[in-house]
Phi, psi and omega in degrees: 000130183291151184299162175304125176100348180250135179300149173296149173271028173310150184286144185231159178294164181290344177283341180281124187279167182238136186241123181237083189263007183250038175281131176233126176240134179239168168062225188297330187287314177310307182300317180298320176297317183298312185293320185288319185294325183292322185285350176096009188283343174202164182284322178218174171302308181307306177315308191293312185291324172293330175296313186291322178304313174296316179299311182301318179294318181293325175292323183291330184285328185298149172301337182252036180311308179296331168301316177296319174298324175292323178294322184288326171298319173294318171297323176296319176306314180294327185290321181297313178306320177298320178298320180292316187289331172294318176304313169309315182296321175297315180297313174303312181293327180297319182288324179299316179295313176303315178300320185293317178298313172313308183301316179296320184287323179296316178290340173285324184262348177265132175292156177295135176294156179284147196307314184290342179252007187296317178293326180289318183293321179298304182310315175298314173298316177298317172301312177302314183304312177304314178298311181296328180286326176301312177301326180286319181298316183290316198261334188262353182235151179230092187077234182256003183252127174299134171304332176295328177292320185293324172299314185293312186300326186288313180302313185294322177305310181301323187284314171315310185288326178282338178288316186288330180289319192292320181288334180276002175283000000 
């Protein structure tokens, strides 16, 4: 006999629903549920929680549940990586815009060479440009990998560590 106030555990048919109204989610799980309901992915919080409960039961029942869990973790990692790539792309766009502005300002403020000296100036400019390319190749690359990429990777790692510490508080 079940304790007072609890329904009996008598076997019921497969058509009899099960109600569980005391599910409590906190932290990022609660926020995710609220966000998904707000975005229209479900009509109510109860509907979305029920959907995830059924999905979880199906995944845990599958013979390859650990493989599916790995796939879900990999997918989450890929989504985070795409966010980081978007951040790097935004920084690259900023750098490109700054370089474009610098080039325009430089061309606006440098005088045109005098016609008799134009050929000598152009030759000198090409020679200086070749030296510049050699200098960039010598100082900017380590083997086939640009040093700048290594520096960007270091800065991103530092940023990720700082954000992880902040999130852990």
